[in-house]
N, C-alpha and C positions, 0 to 999 in steps of 0.2 A: 504493500500500500504506500510506503514512503517513496516509492519510485514514481508516483504520479506527478504529472507536471502542473496540475491545477493547484495554485497556492492556497486558495480558500479551503479546498478539501484537505490539503496537507496541514493547514493550521488547525482545522477541526480535529483531525486525527491526532496530532501532537497534543492538543489540549486534552483530548480524551486519555491519551497515554499518560500525561502528567497526572491527571486525577486518578486514574486506575493504579498507577505505580505508587501513589501515596496511601492506598487503602490498606495494604498488608504485605508482608514478605511473600505470601503465597501468590498474590496478584502480580507482584513484581516477577516472581519466578515464571509465571505464565507468560508474561511479556517476553522475558528472555528466551523462553522455549520457542515462541512463535516468530520472533524477529531477529534479524541480524543486528547486534549492538553496533557493529562498525558502521552500518548504514545510518543508524541513529546519530552516532558521533559525527558523521560527515555533515549533518545538518547544522553543526556549530559554525560552519563556514558559509552557510546560506545567506543570501543577501537580504532576506526579509527579517526584520527585527523581531516580529512576533514569533516566527518559526524558531529563530535562534533562542529566544527567551523560553519558549515551551520546551525546547530541547534541553537547555541547561537545567530547567526545573525537573524534567523527567530524569535526567542523569543524576541530579542531586538526590532524588527520591530513591533511585536504584542504589546509589552509594550509601544510603542510610541503612541498607540491609546487610545481609550476611557477607562475610569476607569474600566468598566466591563470586558474589554478584558484583562487588566493588572491583575485584580482580578482572572480571570480564570487561568492565568499562575501561579500566586502565590499559588492558591488553588491546583494546580497540583504538589506542593512541589518542585518548581524549586530552591528555595533559598539554601537548603543544598547542592544540586548538583553544583550550581554555585559557592558556597563557596569552595567546595572541589576542583573544577577546578582552581579557582583563586589561591588557596594555593599550588596546585601540579604542575601546568603548568609552564614551563620555556619559553613558547611561548609568546613573547611580543604582537603579533597581537591578539592572543586569549584573553590575559589578557585585552587588550584594548576593545575588543568586550564585554567582561563581564562587564567592567566598564561602557560602554555605556548602556548596558541592565539595570544595576543597576541604572544608572542615569535616564533612562526612567521610572523606577519604582518609583523613588522619585518625579517625577513630578505629581504624583497622590495625593490622599488624605493623610492626616496625618497618617492614620492607616497603609498605605503602608510603610511610613518612619519608623514608630514604629516597624513594622515587621523586617525591615532591621537592625535596631539598636538591637532589641532583639535577632536576629539570630547570632550576633557577627561579621557579615561581614564588618561592618564599621571599626572595629579594624583591620581586615585583610587588608583593604584598607590602613589604616594608616601604617601598617607594610610594605606594598609595597612602600609607600612614603619614609619611613625611610631607607629601605634596598636596593632598586632597582636603576638601572641606571636612569639617567635623563628622558629618553624617557618614561619609565614605570611610573615614578613619574608624569609626565605631564598628561598621560592618566588617572591616578587615581584621580588627582585633578580635571580634566575636567569632569570626570564621577561623 
């Protein structure tokens, strides 16, 4: 379904995935069974801000689950795309969602934290703390 060209349908689908993935670990597992996480991650680079936002929120919900779910998102190469979004977006709401997703990743095993450190994304979070308005700073620290 995520291969559809119609942006409105894609938006509705991602909105549904975001909501469904927040329901329970079991609903998240069903999503992961039925779809390719890498295809979902690729939507982080999509030009439509609504699609990107729903994608980040869905990934954040998946990363709030068991370690194997978080690992599947990391293995789909989400970190470079999240880092790029964090650095390029002026949208405070999107930056907040990225921080929450990263926070969910850090609640996993030490290897996940090491991946975040090695990716350089922690330095980028520090830059947000130093350079951004208070609201963004709070989100970065909470994340």
